[in-house]
All heavy atoms as TSV, in Angstrom:
chain	resi	resn	atom	element	x	y	z
A	1	MET	N	N	7.377	8.584	3.677
A	1	MET	CA	C	6.682	7.553	4.435
A	1	MET	C	C	7.515	6.350	4.652
A	1	MET	O	O	8.123	5.865	3.782
A	1	MET	CB	C	5.406	7.063	3.469
A	1	MET	CG	C	4.549	6.197	4.148
A	1	MET	SD	S	3.027	5.726	3.261
A	1	MET	CE	C	2.087	7.051	3.225
A	2	SER	N	N	7.539	5.834	5.821
A	2	SER	CA	C	8.368	4.707	6.153
A	2	SER	C	C	7.642	3.391	5.702
A	2	SER	O	O	6.634	3.405	5.321
A	2	SER	CB	C	8.645	4.642	7.623
A	2	SER	OG	O	7.490	4.253	8.372
A	3	ALA	N	N	8.526	2.315	5.539
A	3	ALA	CA	C	8.014	0.987	5.205
A	3	ALA	C	C	6.881	0.562	6.090
A	3	ALA	O	O	5.878	0.067	5.607
A	3	ALA	CB	C	9.207	-0.093	5.313
A	4	GLY	N	N	7.057	0.805	7.391
A	4	GLY	CA	C	5.844	0.428	8.299
A	4	GLY	C	C	4.671	1.171	8.083
A	4	GLY	O	O	3.574	0.567	8.141
A	5	GLU	N	N	4.825	2.480	7.748
A	5	GLU	CA	C	3.579	3.349	7.519
A	5	GLU	C	C	3.019	2.928	6.102
A	5	GLU	O	O	1.716	2.832	6.103
A	5	GLU	CB	C	4.049	4.781	7.370
A	5	GLU	CG	C	4.286	5.408	8.712
A	5	GLU	CD	C	4.877	6.773	8.481
A	5	GLU	OE1	O	5.489	7.151	7.435
A	5	GLU	OE2	O	4.783	7.656	9.486
A	6	SER	N	N	3.771	2.504	5.291
A	6	SER	CA	C	3.321	2.126	3.879
A	6	SER	C	C	2.537	0.779	4.039
A	6	SER	O	O	1.382	0.632	3.527
A	6	SER	CB	C	4.477	1.950	2.962
A	6	SER	OG	O	3.970	1.506	1.669
A	7	ARG	N	N	3.098	-0.134	4.742
A	7	ARG	CA	C	2.503	-1.526	5.041
A	7	ARG	C	C	1.082	-1.235	5.720
A	7	ARG	O	O	0.153	-1.960	5.503
A	7	ARG	CB	C	3.362	-2.409	5.828
A	7	ARG	CG	C	4.645	-2.771	5.147
A	7	ARG	CD	C	4.500	-4.115	4.580
A	7	ARG	NE	N	5.695	-4.646	3.884
A	7	ARG	CZ	C	5.755	-5.005	2.647
A	7	ARG	NH1	N	4.667	-5.128	1.923
A	7	ARG	NH2	N	6.831	-5.382	2.312
A	8	GLY	N	N	1.210	-0.298	6.803
A	8	GLY	CA	C	-0.105	-0.065	7.462
A	8	GLY	C	C	-1.075	0.533	6.634
A	8	GLY	O	O	-2.307	0.083	6.696
A	9	ARG	N	N	-0.666	1.395	5.607
A	9	ARG	CA	C	-1.802	1.988	4.634
A	9	ARG	C	C	-2.169	0.880	3.721
A	9	ARG	O	O	-3.500	0.720	3.469
A	9	ARG	CB	C	-1.057	3.111	3.860
A	9	ARG	CG	C	-1.953	3.581	2.770
A	9	ARG	CD	C	-1.685	5.117	2.388
A	9	ARG	NE	N	-2.358	5.468	1.206
A	9	ARG	CZ	C	-3.692	5.689	1.096
A	9	ARG	NH1	N	-4.354	5.701	2.218
A	9	ARG	NH2	N	-4.166	6.133	0.052
A	10	VAL	N	N	-1.373	0.017	3.284
A	10	VAL	CA	C	-1.777	-1.150	2.365
A	10	VAL	C	C	-2.839	-1.994	3.195
A	10	VAL	O	O	-3.808	-2.294	2.716
A	10	VAL	CB	C	-0.657	-1.889	1.982
A	10	VAL	CG1	C	-1.081	-3.257	1.339
A	10	VAL	CG2	C	0.160	-1.132	0.984
A	11	ARG	N	N	-2.562	-2.318	4.395
A	11	ARG	CA	C	-3.407	-3.121	5.244
A	11	ARG	C	C	-4.827	-2.419	5.347
A	11	ARG	O	O	-5.908	-3.028	5.250
A	11	ARG	CB	C	-2.816	-3.417	6.611
A	11	ARG	CG	C	-3.658	-4.443	7.471
A	11	ARG	CD	C	-3.087	-4.633	8.765
A	11	ARG	NE	N	-3.525	-3.587	9.693
A	11	ARG	CZ	C	-2.886	-2.605	10.067
A	11	ARG	NH1	N	-1.576	-2.459	9.799
A	11	ARG	NH2	N	-3.371	-1.703	10.934
A	12	GLN	N	N	-4.692	-1.048	5.665
A	12	GLN	CA	C	-5.984	-0.301	5.896
A	12	GLN	C	C	-6.783	-0.254	4.616
A	12	GLN	O	O	-8.102	-0.464	4.588
A	12	GLN	CB	C	-5.769	1.048	6.231
A	12	GLN	CG	C	-5.266	1.266	7.609
A	12	GLN	CD	C	-4.913	2.697	7.991
A	12	GLN	OE1	O	-4.499	3.437	7.134
A	12	GLN	NE2	N	-5.002	3.061	9.277
A	13	LEU	N	N	-6.155	-0.221	3.472
A	13	LEU	CA	C	-6.949	-0.289	2.117
A	13	LEU	C	C	-7.657	-1.576	1.948
A	13	LEU	O	O	-8.722	-1.623	1.486
A	13	LEU	CB	C	-5.911	0.136	0.986
A	13	LEU	CG	C	-5.508	1.570	0.819
A	13	LEU	CD1	C	-4.357	1.623	-0.204
A	13	LEU	CD2	C	-6.608	2.535	0.560
A	14	ARG	N	N	-6.844	-2.554	2.214
A	14	ARG	CA	C	-7.494	-3.879	2.030
A	14	ARG	C	C	-8.560	-4.141	2.977
A	14	ARG	O	O	-9.603	-4.873	2.639
A	14	ARG	CB	C	-6.337	-5.072	2.218
A	14	ARG	CG	C	-5.380	-5.001	0.936
A	14	ARG	CD	C	-4.320	-6.070	1.218
A	14	ARG	NE	N	-3.526	-5.985	0.036
A	14	ARG	CZ	C	-2.220	-6.376	0.055
A	14	ARG	NH1	N	-1.710	-7.014	0.973
A	14	ARG	NH2	N	-1.552	-6.410	-1.128
A	15	GLU	N	N	-8.461	-3.704	4.241
A	15	GLU	CA	C	-9.530	-3.838	5.227
A	15	GLU	C	C	-10.801	-3.138	4.836
A	15	GLU	O	O	-11.872	-3.623	4.781
A	15	GLU	CB	C	-9.098	-3.353	6.603
A	15	GLU	CG	C	-8.174	-4.314	7.153
A	15	GLU	CD	C	-7.529	-3.818	8.463
A	15	GLU	OE1	O	-7.828	-2.662	8.874
A	15	GLU	OE2	O	-6.734	-4.552	9.221
A	16	LYS	N	N	-10.620	-1.939	4.187
A	16	LYS	CA	C	-11.700	-1.087	3.770
A	16	LYS	C	C	-12.418	-1.683	2.641
A	16	LYS	O	O	-13.546	-1.753	2.470
A	16	LYS	CB	C	-11.232	0.332	3.397
A	16	LYS	CG	C	-12.295	1.231	2.989
A	16	LYS	CD	C	-13.254	1.504	4.127
A	16	LYS	CE	C	-14.300	2.432	3.735
A	16	LYS	NZ	N	-15.439	2.670	4.772
A	17	ALA	N	N	-11.474	-2.261	1.680
A	17	ALA	CA	C	-12.132	-2.977	0.555
A	17	ALA	C	C	-12.948	-4.214	0.911
A	17	ALA	O	O	-14.028	-4.410	0.305
A	17	ALA	CB	C	-11.050	-3.487	-0.433
A	18	GLN	N	N	-12.376	-4.927	1.922
A	18	GLN	CA	C	-13.329	-6.009	2.446
A	18	GLN	C	C	-14.579	-5.593	2.953
A	18	GLN	O	O	-15.535	-6.195	2.822
A	18	GLN	CB	C	-12.507	-6.938	3.457
A	18	GLN	CG	C	-13.094	-8.184	3.909
A	18	GLN	CD	C	-13.572	-9.150	2.837
A	18	GLN	OE1	O	-12.694	-9.454	2.002
A	18	GLN	NE2	N	-14.779	-9.524	2.965
A	19	GLU	N	N	-14.512	-4.423	3.792
A	19	GLU	CA	C	-15.798	-4.023	4.414
A	19	GLU	C	C	-16.803	-3.602	3.418
A	19	GLU	O	O	-17.961	-3.902	3.478
A	19	GLU	CB	C	-15.425	-2.753	5.275
A	19	GLU	CG	C	-14.679	-3.078	6.613
A	19	GLU	CD	C	-14.205	-1.866	7.219
A	19	GLU	OE1	O	-14.658	-0.747	6.998
A	19	GLU	OE2	O	-13.264	-2.001	8.038
A	20	LEU	N	N	-16.291	-2.953	2.333
A	20	LEU	CA	C	-17.178	-2.662	1.172
A	20	LEU	C	C	-17.737	-3.865	0.508
A	20	LEU	O	O	-18.936	-3.743	0.115
A	20	LEU	CB	C	-16.361	-1.651	0.195
A	20	LEU	CG	C	-15.987	-0.225	0.794
A	20	LEU	CD1	C	-15.154	0.403	-0.207
A	20	LEU	CD2	C	-17.215	0.575	1.057
A	21	ASN	N	N	-16.985	-4.708	0.284
A	21	ASN	CA	C	-17.392	-6.029	-0.352
A	21	ASN	C	C	-18.611	-6.638	0.518
A	21	ASN	O	O	-19.581	-7.160	0.055
A	21	ASN	CB	C	-16.363	-7.007	-0.631
A	21	ASN	CG	C	-15.548	-6.775	-1.956
A	21	ASN	OD1	O	-16.286	-6.365	-2.994
A	21	ASN	ND2	N	-14.406	-6.901	-1.944
A	22	THR	N	N	-18.374	-6.644	1.873
A	22	THR	CA	C	-19.287	-7.209	2.810
A	22	THR	C	C	-20.551	-6.418	2.811
A	22	THR	O	O	-21.655	-6.993	2.733
A	22	THR	CB	C	-18.768	-7.197	4.195
A	22	THR	OG1	O	-17.515	-8.078	4.210
A	22	THR	CG2	C	-19.679	-7.865	5.155
A	23	ALA	N	N	-20.443	-5.060	2.731
A	23	ALA	CA	C	-21.652	-4.220	2.663
A	23	ALA	C	C	-22.362	-4.422	1.348
A	23	ALA	O	O	-23.688	-4.507	1.251
A	23	ALA	CB	C	-21.209	-2.799	2.720
A	24	ALA	N	N	-21.622	-4.689	0.289
A	24	ALA	CA	C	-22.241	-4.898	-1.113
A	24	ALA	C	C	-23.050	-6.205	-1.057
A	24	ALA	O	O	-24.327	-6.142	-1.580
A	24	ALA	CB	C	-21.177	-5.012	-2.136
A	25	GLU	N	N	-22.386	-7.260	-0.291
A	25	GLU	CA	C	-23.218	-8.506	-0.286
A	25	GLU	C	C	-24.488	-8.341	0.410
A	25	GLU	O	O	-25.455	-9.022	0.164
A	25	GLU	CB	C	-22.304	-9.613	0.404
A	25	GLU	CG	C	-21.113	-10.021	-0.428
A	25	GLU	CD	C	-20.169	-10.829	0.384
A	25	GLU	OE1	O	-20.450	-11.201	1.627
A	25	GLU	OE2	O	-19.149	-11.185	-0.227
A	26	ARG	N	N	-24.516	-7.436	1.408
A	26	ARG	CA	C	-25.791	-7.236	2.260
A	26	ARG	C	C	-26.708	-6.297	1.601
A	26	ARG	O	O	-27.936	-6.194	2.136
A	26	ARG	CB	C	-25.390	-6.826	3.538
A	26	ARG	CG	C	-24.526	-7.675	4.424
A	26	ARG	CD	C	-24.315	-7.263	5.743
A	26	ARG	NE	N	-23.439	-8.154	6.390
A	26	ARG	CZ	C	-22.402	-7.934	7.395
A	26	ARG	NH1	N	-22.385	-6.701	7.693
A	26	ARG	NH2	N	-21.796	-8.934	8.083
A	27	SER	N	N	-26.366	-5.507	0.585
A	27	SER	CA	C	-27.165	-4.555	0.044
A	27	SER	C	C	-28.325	-5.153	-0.732
A	27	SER	O	O	-28.043	-5.995	-1.675
A	27	SER	CB	C	-26.365	-3.596	-0.800
A	27	SER	OG	O	-27.335	-2.619	-1.407
A	28	ALA	N	N	-29.502	-4.816	-0.626
A	28	ALA	CA	C	-30.556	-5.252	-1.385
A	28	ALA	C	C	-30.825	-4.327	-2.668
A	28	ALA	O	O	-31.383	-4.734	-3.529
A	28	ALA	CB	C	-31.947	-5.132	-0.552
A	29	ASP	N	N	-30.216	-3.256	-2.734
A	29	ASP	CA	C	-30.344	-2.377	-3.898
A	29	ASP	C	C	-29.136	-2.773	-4.912
A	29	ASP	O	O	-28.017	-2.581	-4.523
A	29	ASP	CB	C	-30.117	-1.017	-3.331
A	29	ASP	CG	C	-30.329	0.147	-4.618
A	29	ASP	OD1	O	-30.687	-0.455	-5.726
A	29	ASP	OD2	O	-29.852	1.271	-4.412
A	30	PRO	N	N	-29.552	-3.251	-6.127
A	30	PRO	CA	C	-28.461	-3.673	-7.075
A	30	PRO	C	C	-27.672	-2.447	-7.375
A	30	PRO	O	O	-26.404	-2.621	-7.642
A	30	PRO	CB	C	-29.280	-4.035	-8.218
A	30	PRO	CG	C	-30.648	-4.370	-7.741
A	30	PRO	CD	C	-30.901	-3.408	-6.558
A	31	GLU	N	N	-28.048	-1.292	-7.553
A	31	GLU	CA	C	-27.198	-0.123	-7.967
A	31	GLU	C	C	-26.130	0.209	-6.703
A	31	GLU	O	O	-25.014	0.325	-7.051
A	31	GLU	CB	C	-28.044	1.144	-8.200
A	31	GLU	CG	C	-27.271	2.263	-8.651
A	31	GLU	CD	C	-26.466	2.101	-9.971
A	31	GLU	OE1	O	-26.843	1.305	-10.833
A	31	GLU	OE2	O	-25.354	2.674	-10.111
A	32	GLU	N	N	-26.645	0.166	-5.561
A	32	GLU	CA	C	-25.804	0.319	-4.375
A	32	GLU	C	C	-24.650	-0.792	-4.341
A	32	GLU	O	O	-23.544	-0.447	-4.141
A	32	GLU	CB	C	-26.581	0.379	-3.071
A	32	GLU	CG	C	-25.812	0.539	-1.856
A	32	GLU	CD	C	-25.243	1.949	-1.647
A	32	GLU	OE1	O	-25.482	2.902	-2.411
A	32	GLU	OE2	O	-24.571	2.154	-0.590
A	33	ARG	N	N	-25.078	-1.957	-4.513
A	33	ARG	CA	C	-24.296	-3.091	-4.569
A	33	ARG	C	C	-23.050	-3.036	-5.631
A	33	ARG	O	O	-22.020	-3.145	-5.328
A	33	ARG	CB	C	-25.017	-4.403	-4.769
A	33	ARG	CG	C	-24.204	-5.709	-4.758
A	33	ARG	CD	C	-24.985	-7.022	-5.052
A	33	ARG	NE	N	-26.069	-7.041	-4.105
A	33	ARG	CZ	C	-27.370	-7.211	-4.637
A	33	ARG	NH1	N	-27.582	-7.313	-5.942
A	33	ARG	NH2	N	-28.398	-7.270	-3.735
A	34	ARG	N	N	-23.548	-2.572	-6.792
A	34	ARG	CA	C	-22.481	-2.350	-7.849
A	34	ARG	C	C	-21.539	-1.247	-7.494
A	34	ARG	O	O	-20.368	-1.274	-7.706
A	34	ARG	CB	C	-23.241	-2.016	-9.249
A	34	ARG	CG	C	-22.304	-1.936	-10.397
A	34	ARG	CD	C	-22.895	-1.096	-11.552
A	34	ARG	NE	N	-23.254	0.262	-11.095
A	34	ARG	CZ	C	-22.395	1.335	-10.838
A	34	ARG	NH1	N	-21.125	0.996	-11.040
A	34	ARG	NH2	N	-22.847	2.456	-10.555
A	35	ARG	N	N	-22.136	-0.055	-6.975
A	35	ARG	CA	C	-21.299	0.964	-6.533
A	35	ARG	C	C	-20.222	0.518	-5.404
A	35	ARG	O	O	-19.024	0.969	-5.479
A	35	ARG	CB	C	-22.117	2.063	-6.072
A	35	ARG	CG	C	-21.462	3.456	-5.700
A	35	ARG	CD	C	-22.265	4.516	-5.083
A	35	ARG	NE	N	-22.776	4.089	-3.772
A	35	ARG	CZ	C	-21.955	4.182	-2.712
A	35	ARG	NH1	N	-20.708	4.626	-2.790
A	35	ARG	NH2	N	-22.494	3.801	-1.428
A	36	LEU	N	N	-20.715	-0.207	-4.361
A	36	LEU	CA	C	-19.833	-0.574	-3.391
A	36	LEU	C	C	-18.724	-1.633	-3.930
A	36	LEU	O	O	-17.613	-1.473	-3.534
A	36	LEU	CB	C	-20.647	-1.253	-2.274
A	36	LEU	CG	C	-21.564	-0.335	-1.493
A	36	LEU	CD1	C	-22.453	-1.125	-0.668
A	36	LEU	CD2	C	-20.675	0.548	-0.589
A	37	GLN	N	N	-19.112	-2.478	-4.720
A	37	GLN	CA	C	-18.248	-3.505	-5.391
A	37	GLN	C	C	-17.080	-2.718	-6.186
A	37	GLN	O	O	-15.986	-3.101	-6.180
A	37	GLN	CB	C	-18.996	-4.475	-6.253
A	37	GLN	CG	C	-19.645	-5.452	-5.374
A	37	GLN	CD	C	-20.566	-6.385	-6.244
A	37	GLN	OE1	O	-20.996	-5.943	-7.285
A	37	GLN	NE2	N	-20.827	-7.616	-5.793
A	38	GLU	N	N	-17.596	-1.704	-6.907
A	38	GLU	CA	C	-16.640	-0.957	-7.766
A	38	GLU	C	C	-15.650	-0.203	-6.867
A	38	GLU	O	O	-14.451	-0.221	-7.188
A	38	GLU	CB	C	-17.386	0.057	-8.732
A	38	GLU	CG	C	-16.585	0.885	-9.625
A	38	GLU	CD	C	-15.746	0.088	-10.558
A	38	GLU	OE1	O	-16.093	-1.124	-10.926
A	38	GLU	OE2	O	-14.477	0.595	-10.943
A	39	LYS	N	N	-16.155	0.506	-5.835
A	39	LYS	CA	C	-15.320	1.083	-4.959
A	39	LYS	C	C	-14.267	0.153	-4.173
A	39	LYS	O	O	-13.094	0.431	-4.147
A	39	LYS	CB	C	-16.040	1.791	-3.879
A	39	LYS	CG	C	-15.297	2.779	-3.133
A	39	LYS	CD	C	-16.100	3.757	-2.261
A	39	LYS	CE	C	-15.372	4.828	-1.446
A	39	LYS	NZ	N	-16.158	5.617	-0.566
A	40	ALA	N	N	-14.817	-0.941	-3.826
A	40	ALA	CA	C	-13.831	-2.020	-3.178
A	40	ALA	C	C	-12.840	-2.486	-4.169
A	40	ALA	O	O	-11.668	-2.571	-3.828
A	40	ALA	CB	C	-14.770	-3.271	-2.700
A	41	ARG	N	N	-13.215	-2.552	-5.448
A	41	ARG	CA	C	-12.204	-3.034	-6.483
A	41	ARG	C	C	-11.116	-2.016	-6.661
A	41	ARG	O	O	-9.975	-2.350	-6.731
A	41	ARG	CB	C	-12.894	-3.266	-7.764
A	41	ARG	CG	C	-12.038	-3.916	-8.879
A	41	ARG	CD	C	-12.679	-3.891	-10.289
A	41	ARG	NE	N	-13.086	-2.641	-10.760
A	41	ARG	CZ	C	-12.262	-1.607	-11.235
A	41	ARG	NH1	N	-11.032	-1.904	-11.239
A	41	ARG	NH2	N	-12.722	-0.438	-11.642
A	42	ARG	N	N	-11.455	-0.690	-6.685
A	42	ARG	CA	C	-10.498	0.322	-6.801
A	42	ARG	C	C	-9.572	0.298	-5.686
A	42	ARG	O	O	-8.404	0.602	-5.773
A	42	ARG	CB	C	-11.315	1.726	-6.969
A	42	ARG	CG	C	-11.766	1.858	-8.368
A	42	ARG	CD	C	-12.067	3.228	-8.642
A	42	ARG	NE	N	-13.037	3.988	-7.671
A	42	ARG	CZ	C	-14.358	3.965	-7.647
A	42	ARG	NH1	N	-15.116	3.464	-8.635
A	42	ARG	NH2	N	-14.926	4.489	-6.600
A	43	LEU	N	N	-10.068	0.256	-4.456
A	43	LEU	CA	C	-9.155	0.199	-3.267
A	43	LEU	C	C	-8.316	-0.965	-3.284
A	43	LEU	O	O	-7.125	-0.797	-2.923
A	43	LEU	CB	C	-10.086	0.209	-2.045
A	43	LEU	CG	C	-10.835	1.511	-1.551
A	43	LEU	CD1	C	-11.690	1.251	-0.362
A	43	LEU	CD2	C	-9.799	2.605	-1.268
A	44	GLN	N	N	-8.851	-2.121	-3.701
A	44	GLN	CA	C	-7.895	-3.345	-3.698
A	44	GLN	C	C	-6.756	-3.057	-4.803
A	44	GLN	O	O	-5.644	-3.358	-4.476
A	44	GLN	CB	C	-8.753	-4.620	-4.048
A	44	GLN	CG	C	-7.912	-5.782	-4.116
A	44	GLN	CD	C	-7.437	-6.228	-2.714
A	44	GLN	OE1	O	-8.077	-5.971	-1.692
A	44	GLN	NE2	N	-6.162	-6.778	-2.604
A	45	GLU	N	N	-7.052	-2.539	-5.988
A	45	GLU	CA	C	-6.034	-2.184	-6.902
A	45	GLU	C	C	-5.120	-1.135	-6.354
A	45	GLU	O	O	-3.844	-1.273	-6.623
A	45	GLU	CB	C	-6.727	-1.717	-8.196
A	45	GLU	CG	C	-7.529	-2.723	-8.882
A	45	GLU	CD	C	-8.166	-2.195	-10.270
A	45	GLU	OE1	O	-8.204	-0.883	-10.301
A	45	GLU	OE2	O	-8.834	-3.030	-10.811
A	46	GLN	N	N	-5.439	-0.163	-5.661
A	46	GLN	CA	C	-4.564	0.829	-5.122
A	46	GLN	C	C	-3.755	0.096	-4.000
A	46	GLN	O	O	-2.525	0.436	-3.925
A	46	GLN	CB	C	-5.446	1.918	-4.526
A	46	GLN	CG	C	-4.659	3.097	-3.834
A	46	GLN	CD	C	-5.386	4.266	-3.439
A	46	GLN	OE1	O	-6.691	4.132	-3.378
A	46	GLN	NE2	N	-4.725	5.121	-2.670
A	47	SER	N	N	-4.236	-0.705	-3.212
A	47	SER	CA	C	-3.379	-1.394	-2.270
A	47	SER	C	C	-2.301	-2.233	-2.909
A	47	SER	O	O	-1.200	-2.394	-2.440
A	47	SER	CB	C	-4.267	-2.209	-1.182
A	47	SER	OG	O	-4.788	-3.431	-1.911
A	48	GLU	N	N	-2.704	-2.988	-3.901
A	48	GLU	CA	C	-1.769	-3.769	-4.689
A	48	GLU	C	C	-0.657	-2.932	-5.308
A	48	GLU	O	O	0.531	-3.354	-5.185
A	48	GLU	CB	C	-2.454	-4.678	-5.690
A	48	GLU	CG	C	-3.389	-5.736	-5.228
A	48	GLU	CD	C	-4.330	-6.409	-6.251
A	48	GLU	OE1	O	-4.205	-6.053	-7.379
A	48	GLU	OE2	O	-5.080	-7.291	-5.740
A	49	LYS	N	N	-1.089	-1.756	-5.897
A	49	LYS	CA	C	-0.016	-0.989	-6.476
A	49	LYS	C	C	0.981	-0.304	-5.384
A	49	LYS	O	O	2.117	-0.402	-5.610
A	49	LYS	CB	C	-0.751	0.233	-7.180
A	49	LYS	CG	C	0.217	1.137	-7.932
A	49	LYS	CD	C	-0.668	1.920	-8.874
A	49	LYS	CE	C	-0.861	3.363	-8.448
A	49	LYS	NZ	N	-1.501	4.228	-9.302
A	50	GLU	N	N	0.389	0.047	-4.346
A	50	GLU	CA	C	1.256	0.615	-3.236
A	50	GLU	C	C	2.180	-0.421	-2.557
A	50	GLU	O	O	3.188	-0.221	-2.221
A	50	GLU	CB	C	0.347	1.213	-2.146
A	50	GLU	CG	C	-0.215	2.590	-2.567
A	50	GLU	CD	C	-0.924	3.286	-1.508
A	50	GLU	OE1	O	-0.621	3.072	-0.217
A	50	GLU	OE2	O	-1.778	4.248	-1.901
A	51	ASP	N	N	1.620	-1.708	-2.488
A	51	ASP	CA	C	2.400	-2.815	-2.009
A	51	ASP	C	C	3.545	-3.162	-2.995
A	51	ASP	O	O	4.633	-3.343	-2.552
A	51	ASP	CB	C	1.509	-4.167	-1.905
A	51	ASP	CG	C	2.125	-5.114	-0.983
A	51	ASP	OD1	O	2.847	-4.781	-0.076
A	51	ASP	OD2	O	1.845	-6.371	-1.219
A	52	LYS	N	N	3.313	-3.062	-4.258
A	52	LYS	CA	C	4.438	-3.310	-5.258
A	52	LYS	C	C	5.379	-2.203	-5.116
A	52	LYS	O	O	6.719	-2.433	-5.157
A	52	LYS	CB	C	3.828	-3.426	-6.636
A	52	LYS	CG	C	3.186	-4.657	-6.861
A	52	LYS	CD	C	2.507	-4.657	-8.227
A	52	LYS	CE	C	1.819	-5.785	-8.547
A	52	LYS	NZ	N	1.075	-5.889	-9.801
A	53	ILE	N	N	5.017	-0.960	-4.923
A	53	ILE	CA	C	5.906	0.192	-4.840
A	53	ILE	C	C	6.807	0.092	-3.546
A	53	ILE	O	O	8.096	0.169	-3.576
A	53	ILE	CB	C	5.228	1.514	-4.820
A	53	ILE	CG1	C	4.685	1.822	-6.167
A	53	ILE	CG2	C	6.126	2.676	-4.394
A	53	ILE	CD1	C	3.729	2.943	-6.191
A	54	ASP	N	N	6.164	-0.458	-2.463
A	54	ASP	CA	C	6.890	-0.558	-1.282
A	54	ASP	C	C	7.825	-1.785	-1.256
A	54	ASP	O	O	9.013	-1.737	-0.785
A	54	ASP	CB	C	5.838	-0.923	-0.162
A	54	ASP	CG	C	6.510	-0.853	1.287
A	54	ASP	OD1	O	7.240	0.053	1.579
A	54	ASP	OD2	O	6.212	-1.807	2.043
A	55	ASP	N	N	7.435	-2.861	-1.975
A	55	ASP	CA	C	8.284	-3.974	-2.213
A	55	ASP	C	C	9.709	-3.615	-2.918
A	55	ASP	O	O	10.678	-4.181	-2.703
A	55	ASP	CB	C	7.590	-5.134	-2.952
A	55	ASP	CG	C	6.666	-5.808	-2.089
A	55	ASP	OD1	O	6.659	-5.712	-0.896
A	55	ASP	OD2	O	5.841	-6.632	-2.634
A	56	ARG	N	N	9.496	-2.655	-3.769
A	56	ARG	CA	C	10.702	-2.246	-4.643
A	56	ARG	C	C	11.501	-1.404	-3.848
A	56	ARG	O	O	12.791	-0.957	-4.218
A	56	ARG	CB	C	10.258	-1.573	-5.933
A	56	ARG	CG	C	9.652	-2.605	-6.969
A	56	ARG	CD	C	9.472	-1.976	-8.341
A	56	ARG	NE	N	8.802	-0.699	-8.292
A	56	ARG	CZ	C	7.640	-0.448	-8.876
A	56	ARG	NH1	N	7.048	-1.431	-9.596
A	56	ARG	NH2	N	7.091	0.727	-8.839
A	57	GLY	N	N	10.984	-0.805	-2.739
A	57	GLY	CA	C	11.796	0.177	-1.941
A	57	GLY	C	C	11.720	1.524	-2.423
A	57	GLY	O	O	12.664	2.384	-2.125
A	58	MET	N	N	10.892	1.871	-3.434
A	58	MET	CA	C	10.737	3.172	-3.932
A	58	MET	C	C	9.725	3.971	-3.426
A	58	MET	O	O	8.672	3.531	-3.096
A	58	MET	CB	C	10.555	3.000	-5.573
A	58	MET	CG	C	11.590	2.352	-6.231
A	58	MET	SD	S	11.166	2.014	-7.985
A	58	MET	CE	C	10.585	3.656	-8.568
A	59	ASP	N	N	10.027	5.241	-3.342
A	59	ASP	CA	C	9.047	6.267	-2.904
A	59	ASP	C	C	8.332	6.702	-4.117
A	59	ASP	O	O	8.983	7.281	-5.128
A	59	ASP	CB	C	9.809	7.380	-2.195
A	59	ASP	CG	C	8.940	8.436	-1.604
A	59	ASP	OD1	O	7.615	8.309	-1.759
A	59	ASP	OD2	O	9.275	9.283	-0.785
A	60	PRO	N	N	7.030	6.780	-4.187
A	60	PRO	CA	C	6.232	7.161	-5.327
A	60	PRO	C	C	6.219	8.674	-5.578
A	60	PRO	O	O	5.880	9.159	-6.647
A	60	PRO	CB	C	4.697	6.632	-5.112
A	60	PRO	CG	C	4.755	6.613	-3.551
A	60	PRO	CD	C	6.196	6.290	-3.159
A	61	MET	N	N	6.803	9.401	-4.606
A	61	MET	CA	C	6.831	10.862	-4.901
A	61	MET	C	C	8.138	11.236	-5.555
A	61	MET	O	O	9.263	10.866	-5.447
A	61	MET	CB	C	6.815	11.531	-3.499
A	61	MET	CG	C	5.527	11.372	-2.829
A	61	MET	SD	S	4.399	12.370	-3.739
A	61	MET	CE	C	2.995	12.322	-2.564
């Protein structure tokens, strides 16, 4: 994966996490809200991890 592809993936993960957080804020169901927030948190953590790997210039494979 090239640096550009990696950065694009990190951006996509962050955008998806933001969409999930927004959906969670709009959800009237507390269980659904919690599930969406948890999924958004996991995506954000994954994007941060991938961003750090990319910053070091290492391929995780």
